[in-house]
Backbone as a ProteinNet text record, in pm:
[ID]
protein_1_A
[PRIMARY]
MEATIYNSLTGKEAGTITLPAGVFGARWNADLVHRAVTSLQSSRRRGTAHAKTRGEVSGGGRKPWRQKGTGRARHGSIRSPLWVGGGVTHGPRNDKVFERKVNKKERAAALRAVLSRKFKEGEVLFVDAITMPRAKTSDARKTLLRLGSIPGFSALAVRRKNAFILALPSRDEAVMRSFRNFSNALVEEVRNVNLLELLSHKFLLLANPLEAVALLEKRVS
[TERTIARY]
-3854.5	-3728.1	-3650.4	-3608.1	-3530.9	-3401.7	-3302.1	-3173.1	-3120.9	-3032.4	-2975.7	-2852.4	-2843	-2723.6	-2638.9	-2508.3	-2418.6	-2324.3	-2282.2	-2189.3	-2046.4	-1963.6	-1826.6	-1736.6	-1776.9	-1694.3	-1720.3	-1841.5	-1877.8	-1911.4	-1948.5	-1992.5	-2133.2	-2203.3	-2340.2	-2441.3	-2567.1	-2674	-2694.2	-2712.8	-2729.9	-2859.3	-2939.7	-3065	-3098.6	-3196.4	-3237.7	-3249.9	-3253.4	-3269.8	-3369.1	-3456.5	-3550.6	-3486	-3477.9	-3407.2	-3505	-3469.2	-3554.5	-3549.7	-3665.6	-3672.5	-3608.4	-3602.7	-3542.4	-3392.3	-3331.3	-3185.7	-3149	-3219.5	-3183.1	-3289	-3388.3	-3492.6	-3512.3	-3411.4	-3423.4	-3398.3	-3451.4	-3431	-3292	-3240.8	-3109.8	-3122.2	-3030.5	-3029.7	-2885.8	-2856.3	-2717.4	-2669.1	-2754.8	-2712.7	-2677.8	-2760.4	-2735.8	-2608.3	-2589.4	-2468.4	-2344.6	-2352.4	-2237.9	-2204.9	-2307.3	-2284.8	-2221.4	-2268.1	-2212.9	-2069	-2039.2	-1904.4	-1806.2	-1842.8	-1753	-1731.5	-1832.1	-1816.1	-1710.6	-1717.4	-1618.2	-1478.7	-1469.1	-1338.4	-1280.2	-1364.9	-1318.3	-1273.7	-1345.3	-1309.9	-1176.3	-1140.8	-1012.8	-896.8	-930.3	-825.9	-748.4	-619.3	-533.3	-448.5	-457.1	-381.8	-233.3	-154.4	-8.6	61.3	1	60.5	45.3	153.9	150.4	241.9	184.4	263.4	274.8	393.8	415.6	364.2	304.2	262.2	380.3	360.5	469.8	510	423.7	457.5	538	556.5	626.6	761.9	783.4	912.5	1019.3	1143.2	1254	1295.5	1364.2	1416	1315.4	1354	1262.9	1247.6	1351.7	1340.7	1346.2	1385.7	1393	1346.1	1322.1	1281.6	1400.1	1380.8	1495.4	1568.2	1499.1	1560.5	1463.2	1514.3	1430.7	1311.2	1211.7	1086.4	1103.2	1180	1188.3	1334.5	1349.8	1480.7	1567.8	1526.5	1611.3	1573.6	1455.9	1410	1346.6	1348.7	1288.2	1151.5	1076.5	944.4	959.3	864.6	871	834.9	907.9	882.8	905.1	826	840.3	909.7	908.9	969.9	998.4	1108.3	1139.8	1056.9	976.4	886.3	755	740.5	619.5	603.4	481.5	459.5	513.7	543.4	599.1	744.6	811.4	954	976.5	1085.9	1128	1169.5	1115.8	1144.4	1050.9	957.9	860.2	745.2	648.5	533.5	446.8	356.8	266.7	126.3	63	-73.3	-173.9	-266.1	-374.5	-321.6	-210.9	-156.9	-224.1	-195.3	-255.5	-203.9	-291.5	-255.1	-285.7	-197.3	-218.8	-319.7	-374.4	-476	-618	-630.9	-762.6	-841.6	-967.5	-1056.2	-1137.4	-1125.9	-1192.8	-1324.4	-1360.1	-1476.6	-1605.4	-1690.8	-1824.3	-1925.8	-2015.2	-2108.5	-2225.3	-2253.7	-2374.1	-2439.7	-2567	-2629.2	-2649.9	-2683.2	-2690.5	-2794.1	-2909.8	-3015.4	-2975.3	-2905.3	-2859.5	-2754.2	-2662.6	-2561.5	-2627.6	-2727.2	-2797.7	-2871.6	-2934.9	-3007.6	-2912.2	-2794.8	-2695.9	-2646.1	-2624	-2579.9	-2687.8	-2813.7	-2923.7	-2926.4	-2905.8	-2910.2	-2799.1	-2678.9	-2566	-2584.1	-2627.5	-2651.1	-2759.1	-2863.7	-2973.3	-2927.4	-2844.8	-2794.1	-2705.6	-2618.5	-2530	-2609.6	-2712.4	-2794.6	-2871.3	-2925.1	-3000.8	-2913.4	-2785.8	-2695.1	-2625.3	-2667.4	-2612	-2470.6	-2434.4	-2297.6	-2287.7	-2393.9	-2392.5	-2404.9	-2309.7	-2308.8	-2324.3	-2423.4	-2450.1	-2388.9	-2296.5	-2222.9	-2256.7	-2288.1	-2336.1	-2235.9	-2109.6	-2005.8	-1869.3	-1777.9	-1639.2	-1552.8	-1498	-1414.5	-1282	-1180	-1046.7	-990.7	-957.6	-898.6	-762.3	-698.3	-568.4	-555	-471.7	-452	-360	-417.8	-338.4	-393.7	-306.9	-349.9	-398	-336.9	-376.6	-519.9	-560.8	-699.3	-796.1	-756.9	-840.9	-853.3	-744.3	-748.4	-844.8	-845	-937.4	-1082.1	-1106.4	-1241.9	-1285	-1194.1	-1226.5	-1255	-1179.2	-1201.2	-1337.7	-1376.8	-1509.6	-1620.8	-1604.6	-1707.2	-1707.4	-1591.4	-1583.8	-1654.1	-1685.7	-1758.9	-1908.4	-1954.7	-2096.3	-2125.6	-2231.6	-2263.3	-2274.3	-2202.3	-2205.6	-2095.5	-2021.8	-1918.2	-1780.7	-1760.2	-1631.3	-1516.7	-1547.5	-1441.6	-1381.5	-1444.4	-1390.1	-1247.1	-1219.6	-1088.8	-989.8	-1036.7	-947.5	-932.4	-1024.9	-1015	-893.8	-811.3	-683.4	-694.5	-792.7	-804.7	-945.9	-951.2	-1079.2	-1187.8	-1157.5	-1252	-1370.5	-1342.9	-1455.5	-1422.3	-1530.7	-1522	-1583.4	-1511.3	-1565.6	-1607.4	-1738.3	-1792.3	-1828.1	-1765.7	-1787.9	-1872.7	-1962.6	-2043.5	-1958.8	-1849	-1758.5	-1615.7	-1522.8	-1381	-1335.3	-1267.9	-1213.1	-1069.2	-975.1	-834.7	-784.4	-825.1	-776.5	-822.5	-948.5	-1000.4	-933.5	-920.3	-859.6	-714.1	-641.1	-501.3	-488.6	-585.4	-581.8	-603.5	-686.1	-720.4	-636.1	-555.4	-488.5	-378.8	-334.1	-231.9	-289.3	-422.1	-484.5	-499	-428.6	-432.8	-566.9	-646.2	-774.6	-890.7	-861.6	-967.2	-955.4	-1067.8	-1072.3	-1162.6	-1112.3	-1190.9	-1223.7	-1353	-1399	-1511.1	-1531.2	-1651.4	-1766.9	-1886.5	-2003.8	-2022.4	-1998.1	-2020.9	-1923.4	-1815.6	-1714.3	-1717.6	-1798.9	-1804.4	-1866.6	-1802.2	-1854.8	-1876.9	-1932	-1968.3	-1849	-1737.5	-1620.2	-1573	-1573.4	-1530.4	-1629.2	-1758.8	-1859.9	-1852.4	-1830.4	-1828	-1697.2	-1591.1	-1461.7	-1434	-1518.5	-1501.9	-1620.9	-1595	-1698	-1804.6	-1762.1	-1857.2	-1856.2	-1969.7	-1981.7	-2018.5	-1932.2	-1957.7	-2001	-2119.7	-2171.2	-2166.3	-2078.5	-2069	-2169.6	-2219	-2324.7	-2436	-2506.4	-2595.7	-2706.6	-2759.9	-2866.8	-2818.9	-2702.6	-2645.9	-2597.5	-2536	-2482.3	-2593.5	-2700.3	-2811.7	-2878.5	-2887.9	-2945.7	-2861.8	-2729.7	-2642	-2656	-2668.2	-2686.4	-2819.5	-2922.6	-3053.4	-3049.7	-2974.9	-2961.8	-2885.8	-2785.3	-2705.4	-2785.1	-2870.4	-2940.3	-3078.2	-3116.4	-3249.3	-3250.6
2360.3	2382.6	2493.5	2591.1	2701.7	2720.3	2771.8	2800	2931.8	2993.1	3121.7	3101.6	3183.5	3184.7	3305.2	3282.7	3390.1	3428.5	3554.5	3606.1	3583	3524.4	3490.8	3613.9	3724.4	3845.7	3931.7	3920.2	4004.3	3923.9	3798.2	3718	3751.4	3828.3	3869.5	3784.5	3793.6	3719.4	3771.3	3676	3714.6	3658.5	3592.2	3536.9	3408.3	3336.8	3209.6	3104	2979.8	2869	2770	2718.9	2615.8	2479.3	2405.1	2276.9	2160.5	2061.9	1943.6	1856.8	1819.2	1736.9	1600.5	1556.3	1427.5	1426	1544.1	1553.2	1593.9	1691.9	1746.9	1723.7	1640.9	1616.7	1470	1388.3	1244.3	1211.4	1096.5	1051.8	989.4	998.3	940.5	789.7	717.6	571.9	527.6	509.6	480.3	347.7	247.1	115.9	120.9	190.2	200.1	278.5	389	470	389.3	315.1	232.7	128.9	67.1	-34.4	26.7	145	210.9	256.1	305.1	352.2	235.1	126.6	11.2	-48.7	-36.8	-83.6	-0.5	132.7	219.7	192.6	177.8	153.1	19.4	-81	-213.1	-213.1	-138.3	-133.3	-64.3	27.8	97.5	16.5	-85.7	-161.7	-247.4	-246.4	-327.3	-418.2	-547.9	-641.5	-635.4	-601	-595.2	-706.6	-752.2	-862.4	-991.9	-1067.1	-1187.8	-1292.4	-1405.5	-1516.3	-1626.8	-1681.8	-1787.5	-1921.9	-1996.6	-2131.7	-2226.8	-2354.9	-2451.2	-2471.3	-2434.8	-2446.5	-2329.6	-2224.8	-2104.7	-2082.8	-2144.8	-2125.9	-2209.3	-2172.1	-2241.4	-2366	-2454.1	-2575.4	-2689	-2800.3	-2912.6	-2998.8	-3008.2	-3089	-3238.2	-3275.7	-3419.8	-3442.9	-3566.9	-3605	-3586.2	-3518	-3486.9	-3610.4	-3716.7	-3843.9	-3957.1	-4078.3	-4191.9	-4207.5	-4276.1	-4286.6	-4358.4	-4468.5	-4550.5	-4573.3	-4607.7	-4651	-4543.5	-4418.3	-4310.8	-4274.2	-4315.5	-4277.3	-4139.1	-4073.2	-3938.7	-3944.7	-3838.9	-3833.8	-3829.5	-3887	-3891.2	-3754.3	-3714.1	-3587.6	-3608.5	-3537.1	-3551.2	-3433.6	-3316.4	-3197.4	-3093.9	-3022.9	-2914.3	-2790	-2794.2	-2682.6	-2694.2	-2798.5	-2815.8	-2699.8	-2658.7	-2551.7	-2584.6	-2710.1	-2748.4	-2706.8	-2678	-2646	-2494.8	-2456.7	-2316.2	-2287.2	-2180.8	-2148.8	-2217.6	-2294.7	-2361.2	-2268	-2322.3	-2243.3	-2205.2	-2108.6	-2059.9	-2110.2	-2163.8	-2214	-2103.6	-2082.7	-1984.4	-1842.7	-1808	-1673.1	-1574.5	-1444.3	-1342.6	-1355.8	-1326.5	-1338.6	-1206.8	-1168.8	-1040.7	-1048.8	-1166.5	-1178.4	-1179.7	-1152.5	-1152.2	-1029.2	-1046.5	-937.4	-893.5	-766	-714.8	-642.8	-632.3	-553.5	-607.6	-513.1	-547.9	-472.8	-544.4	-483.7	-416.3	-293.7	-222.1	-173.1	-202.1	-168.5	-17.4	21	162.7	238.8	178.9	247.6	269.2	173	188.6	298.8	305.2	411.6	549.1	560.2	687.3	725.3	627.6	654.4	696.5	634.3	670.8	813.7	850.5	986.7	1088.1	1055.7	1144.4	1162.7	1053.8	1060.9	1150.6	1137.8	1218.1	1365.3	1393.8	1532.6	1596.4	1521.6	1574	1599.3	1508.7	1524.7	1648.4	1667.9	1784.4	1913.8	1911.7	2032.1	2062.7	1960	1977.7	2034.3	1995.4	2041.7	2172.6	2234.5	2364.7	2359.3	2251.1	2234.5	2243.6	2291.2	2310	2458.5	2510.5	2652.6	2668.9	2749	2774	2908.4	2902.9	3022.7	3051.4	3176.5	3210.4	3170.6	3199.2	3161	3180.9	3092.8	3109.3	3104.4	3217.1	3225.9	3291	3252	3308.1	3350.1	3478.2	3520.2	3455.9	3415.4	3348.5	3254.5	3156.1	3060.6	3120.4	3164.2	3228.3	3192.9	3140.3	3096.7	3213.5	3329.2	3445.7	3487.4	3475.9	3508.5	3407.9	3282	3179.6	3203.9	3247.2	3277.6	3392	3493.2	3605.4	3559	3472.2	3418.8	3341.5	3261.4	3184.2	3274.6	3380.1	3473.2	3539.8	3573.9	3635.2	3535	3413.5	3312.6	3272.5	3280.8	3248.7	3350.3	3465.9	3567.7	3538.5	3441	3403.3	3329	3365.6	3297.7	3145.7	3073.7	2928.3	2865.2	2947.8	2894.5	2952.6	2998.5	3059.3	2959	2829	2727	2707.9	2762.2	2748.6	2797.4	2907.8	2970.1	2929	2862.6	2833.7	2685.1	2603.4	2459.3	2401.4	2327.4	2281.1	2154.6	2070.2	1943.7	1926.7	1882.5	1844.9	1949.9	2074.1	2181.8	2177.1	2162.3	2170	2103.6	2074.1	2031.6	2143.6	2188.6	2285	2207.7	2199.6	2122.3	2216.3	2195.5	2279.3	2203.2	2273.3	2206.4	2149.6	2216.9	2170.5	2205.1	2145.3	2163	2306.2	2364	2499.2	2494.1	2492.9	2476.5	2587.4	2711.2	2823.3	2809.3	2772.8	2755.5	2636.9	2527.3	2408	2433.2	2501.8	2530.9	2634	2722.7	2824.6	2763.7	2659.3	2599.5	2476.7	2428.1	2301.1	2310.8	2430.8	2444.5	2440.3	2436.1	2427	2279.7	2240.1	2098.8	2059.4	2157.7	2127.1	2132	2143.3	2160.8	2057.9	2033.7	1944.8	2008.5	2020.8	2077	1964.4	1946.4	1838.3	1888.4	1816.6	1838.2	1769.9	1825.3	1770.7	1623.5	1588	1449.7	1351.6	1399.8	1311.5	1306.7	1389.6	1391.3	1260.8	1195.8	1069.1	1072.8	965.2	957.5	974.9	910.7	919.1	1063.3	1137.1	1277	1362.4	1338	1416.3	1392.1	1267.8	1235.1	1274.9	1288.4	1322	1471.8	1551.2	1696.9	1762.9	1870.6	1938.2	2003.3	2085.9	2163.7	2121	2146.7	2127.7	2262	2312.7	2438.1	2406.3	2450	2426.9	2556.6	2562.9	2681.1	2668.9	2785.1	2786.8	2688.9	2719	2619.5	2567.1	2649.7	2600.8	2483.9	2501.5	2395.5	2278.5	2308.8	2203.9	2116.1	2178.6	2102.4	2016.4	2068.9	1989.9	1865.4	1880.4	1765.3	1664	1714.3	1624.1	1549.5	1620.9	1557.6	1447.2	1469.1	1367.2	1246.6	1271.2	1161.9	1072.8	1131.8	1053.5	1006.4	1036.6	995.3	847.2
270.2	339.6	270.8	347.7	292.1	368.9	298.7	360.8	306.1	382.2	342.6	256	152.8	68.2	108.4	123.6	164.8	51.4	55.5	-44.2	4.1	-81.5	-40.8	-30.4	-92.1	-89.4	33.6	89.9	204.1	329.3	311.1	424.7	468	386.9	418.9	341.7	386.8	320.2	178.5	84.4	-55.7	-114.5	-32.9	-82.1	-9.4	-61.9	-3.2	-113.1	-70.1	-162.8	-103.3	-186.3	-143.3	-163.9	-56.7	-61.1	-77.4	-157	-172.4	-47.1	1.6	122.1	100	-25.2	-53.8	-36.8	-26.9	-10.2	131.9	186.9	317.7	425.2	394.9	494.4	526.7	500.7	524.9	672.1	714.6	852.2	867.6	990.1	1018.9	1033.3	969.8	976.3	1003.5	1130.7	1170.5	1113.4	1112.7	1063.1	914.7	838.8	694.8	666.4	738.2	718.9	755.8	864.7	904.8	798.4	743.1	640.6	515.9	476.9	358.9	382	502.6	533.8	537.3	603.7	608.8	470.7	384.9	247.3	174.1	191.5	128.3	183.1	313.7	374.7	330.5	322.7	281.3	135.7	51.4	-89.9	-112	-21.9	-33.4	24.8	100.2	168	68.7	81.2	-2.6	87	62.6	144.9	113.9	211.5	192.7	268.8	379.6	456.1	376.8	367.1	286.9	348.2	386.1	441.7	337.2	325.2	226.7	278.4	188.4	222.1	204.6	236.6	223	77.1	-14.7	-155.2	-207.5	-125.6	-171.1	-102.5	11.9	80	9.4	33.4	-33.5	43.7	-24.9	38.1	35.8	99.9	114.4	-8.1	-87	-207.7	-182.3	-62.5	-33.1	109.4	141.1	275.8	370.6	484.5	570.8	624	656.4	695	663.7	671.6	632.2	727.2	679.2	752.9	887	888.8	1009.7	1050.8	1176.4	1222.9	1283.1	1282.4	1337.7	1479.2	1522.9	1656.6	1660.7	1548.4	1541.9	1474.1	1492.5	1430.2	1278.8	1210.8	1064.2	1006.1	904.2	834.4	685.8	607.8	463.5	399	466.5	406.6	514.2	498.4	592.9	564.3	458.2	428.5	504.4	584.6	665.2	763.2	794.3	893.3	1031.6	1056.6	1187.1	1202.4	1091.2	1093.5	1092.8	1159.6	1151.2	1007.8	950.1	811.4	714	768.8	682.5	646.4	577.6	537.8	656.8	634.6	740.1	710.9	812.6	798.7	827.5	737.1	753.8	777.4	717.2	733.1	639.6	654.8	566.5	423.7	328.7	187.1	117	24.2	-43.7	-157.6	-181.5	-285.4	-227.1	-98.7	-35.6	-79.6	-108	-148.8	-27.7	9	128	96.4	-28.5	-67	-6.1	34.5	83.3	-2.7	-59.9	-153.9	-82.4	-124.2	-82.7	-209.9	-227.2	-355.6	-371.2	-492.4	-528.8	-446.9	-424.8	-349.5	-204.2	-147.4	-9.4	1.4	-94.7	-94.1	-104.1	-190.4	-206.3	-78.5	-14.7	109.6	221	227.1	327.7	305.4	179.8	148.6	186.5	160.5	200.1	351.6	423.7	569.7	624.7	569.9	618.6	582.6	459.2	419.4	506.1	533.1	615.2	758	808.9	945.9	956.1	860.5	864.3	850.1	764.7	747.9	876.4	938.9	1062.5	1172.9	1174.8	1279.4	1242.9	1132.8	1094.8	1043.7	973.8	925.2	773.3	708.3	562.8	534	458	424.2	273.4	233.3	91.8	53.1	-41.9	-84.4	-229.8	-259.1	-394.3	-502.2	-478.6	-575.4	-510.6	-544.2	-501.5	-626.7	-661.1	-780.7	-744.8	-815.1	-795.5	-930.6	-946.9	-1074.1	-1099	-989.9	-999.4	-879.5	-894.4	-786.2	-680.8	-569.9	-466.4	-328.9	-242.8	-110.6	-25.8	-40.7	39.4	8.3	-118	-153.5	-91.3	-90.6	-28.1	121.6	185.3	328	357.8	275.6	295.2	282.1	184.8	168.1	291.5	345.5	465.4	585.2	599.5	710.9	699.7	577	558.1	588.6	541	567.8	715.3	779.4	921.3	1009.3	954.3	1031.2	1036.8	958.9	960.1	1089.8	1162	1289	1271.7	1356.8	1353.4	1269.9	1195.7	1107.1	1136.3	1258.9	1294.9	1287	1303.6	1302.1	1163.7	1060.4	924.9	914.6	981.6	968.1	1076	1181.7	1293.9	1323.9	1278.7	1307.1	1236.4	1307.6	1253.1	1169.6	1198.8	1127	1071.7	946	883.8	906.1	870.9	895.3	799.3	669	575.6	442.9	371.4	231.8	149.2	49.1	-45.5	-169.6	-192.8	-304.9	-419.2	-534.4	-652.3	-754.4	-823.4	-926.5	-1039.1	-1071.1	-1176.2	-1136.5	-1203.3	-1169.3	-1196.2	-1097.6	-1109.6	-1059.2	-1151.5	-1115	-1023.4	-1049.4	-968.9	-823.8	-803.4	-667.8	-599.4	-669.4	-610.2	-570.7	-654.5	-624	-512.2	-501.3	-395.7	-257.7	-250	-120.8	-86.1	-179.6	-153.6	-48.8	-14.5	88.8	229.8	240.9	372.3	409.4	513.5	553.4	614.2	652.9	716.3	617.3	487.9	388.3	276.9	212.5	97.9	-6.7	-128.9	-238.8	-336.2	-362.1	-448.2	-538.3	-647	-725.1	-653.5	-668.4	-599.8	-633.5	-756.9	-799.9	-735	-674.8	-616.1	-464.3	-401	-255.1	-205.7	-108.8	-58.5	92.5	143.7	285.2	377.7	345.7	431.9	447.3	337.7	342	421	401.2	472.9	623.2	662.3	804.5	872	795.2	855.2	857.3	793.6	794.7	863.2	932.7	1012.2	924	829	749.2	602.7	538.3	394.5	333.1	244.9	174.8	32.3	-3.8	-138.2	-216.5	-315.8	-401.2	-514.8	-560.9	-663.6	-623.5	-513.8	-452.7	-542.8	-631.1	-718.2	-803.3	-861.9	-944.8	-860.8	-746.2	-660.2	-602.8	-557	-500	-606.5	-727.7	-837.2	-864.8	-857.8	-878.3	-764.8	-641.8	-528.3	-537.6	-578.9	-592.1	-696.7	-801.9	-904.8	-851.8	-767.8	-713.1	-618.6	-537.6	-434.7	-478.3	-601	-648.4	-686.3
[MASK]
+++++++++++++++++++++++++++++++++++++++++++++++++++++++++++++++++++++++++++++++++++++++++++++++++++++++++++++++++++++++++++++++++++++++++++++++++++++++++++++++++++++++++++++++++++++++++++++++++++++++++++++++++++++++++++++

């Protein structure tokens, strides 16, 4: 498997790269990807809704009226769920754990499937290097316009939402600060890119592809 590497300064071809089939040649597995995605979403979920039980609401220190002789139904406490202002039965609790476990091999297989799908659909762009001598949004915009001139990637510069992920082999403050003003972009280190980000953004830009692909291969092995 081979792919073209493009130059970020000219938008022209700068060479080719041989891709490992174990990273970009995997079969699509919708069930596995769905399971991995719901696991990530569930792990990020934090329970904020919280209903008090009868042991947590105020009041009810004594029996509201005597057991017999009043003609009314017997009650032991106004904190009962039957009373207005009483506790809630089976209500939401903020101590609930929403996590769903997916083992390491399944997560790796799901990542391989998504990377392979994006590559097959022409949504992965290999860029020789993206460097910024200084953190400046205007320089990042020029880079995007040049890369947007590549056939099939014109949406990089014009798509308003979730246009691309720029994956860097290592942290580069100047590049990250240059692109952070773009609401349609996300800049991440390769080691931190996850399924949710890949599926929610149209394109994946891999800078320094030899190093980036090696890191991806290590992640999905």
